[in-house]
C-alpha positions in Angstrom: -74.7 19.8 -3.7 -76.1 16.4 -4.2 -78.3 15.6 -1.2 -81.0 13.3 -2.7 -82.2 10.4 -0.6 -85.3 8.2 -0.6 -85.6 4.8 1.0 -87.8 1.7 1.4 -87.3 -0.8 4.1 -87.6 -4.6 3.4 -85.6 -7.7 3.6 -83.5 -8.4 0.5 -85.5 -11.5 -0.3 -88.7 -9.5 -0.6 -87.4 -6.2 -1.8 -89.5 -5.0 -4.7 -87.5 -4.4 -7.9 -89.3 -1.2 -8.7 -88.4 0.3 -5.3 -84.7 -0.8 -5.8 -84.6 0.8 -9.2 -86.2 4.1 -7.9 -83.9 4.3 -4.9 -80.7 3.6 -7.0 -81.9 6.0 -9.6 -82.6 8.9 -7.2 -79.8 8.3 -4.7 -77.0 7.2 -6.9 -77.6 7.7 -10.7 -78.8 11.3 -10.2 -75.5 12.0 -8.3 -73.6 10.6 -11.2 -75.5 12.5 -13.8 -75.1 15.8 -11.9 -71.4 15.3 -11.5 -71.0 14.3 -15.2 -72.9 17.4 -16.3 -70.9 19.8 -14.1 -67.4 18.4 -14.7 -66.6 19.8 -18.1 -67.1 23.4 -17.0 -65.1 22.8 -13.8 -62.3 21.3 -15.8 -62.4 24.1 -18.3 -62.2 26.7 -15.5 -59.7 24.5 -13.5 -61.9 25.1 -10.5 -65.1 23.9 -8.9 -66.7 21.9 -6.1 -69.1 19.1 -6.1 -70.5 18.1 -2.7 -72.1 14.7 -2.4 -73.9 13.9 0.8 -74.0 10.1 1.5 -75.2 10.0 5.1 -73.8 7.6 7.6 -75.1 4.7 5.5 -72.4 5.5 3.0 -69.9 3.8 5.4 -72.1 1.5 7.5 -74.8 -1.0 6.8 -78.2 -1.2 8.3 -80.7 -4.0 8.3 -83.7 -3.8 6.0 -82.1 -0.9 3.9 -80.3 -2.8 1.1 -81.0 -0.3 -1.7 -80.4 2.8 0.3 -77.1 1.5 1.8 -76.0 0.2 -1.6 -76.7 3.6 -3.2 -75.0 5.6 -0.5 -71.9 3.3 -0.6 -72.0 4.0 -4.3 -72.1 7.8 -3.7 -68.9 7.5 -1.5 -67.1 5.5 -4.2 -68.3 7.7 -7.0 -67.1 10.8 -5.1 -63.6 9.2 -4.6 -63.3 8.2 -8.2 -64.5 11.6 -9.5 -62.0 13.4 -7.2 
C-alpha cells in the first residue's frame, strides 16, 4: 500500500523549488517506483494488488497546496494507467 504524503503550504509564486521536488518525489515518484517494482511479479503470477492512497486532494484542489495536490492528482492518474 502506497500511503506516503508530506506537504508544504505556500502560494505558487513563492513555492520553494526544493519543497516542490521533495513533495513530488515522496508523494508521487515513490508510488511510481513501488508500482514499477511490484508489477513484474504480479504479472508473472497473474495476480496481485497495489493500493494507492491519494487523499481527497487527488480529486479536488486546495489553496496553498500546489505540490501536494499536483502529486495526489498524479497518484490518481498513475493508478488508472497502471490498472
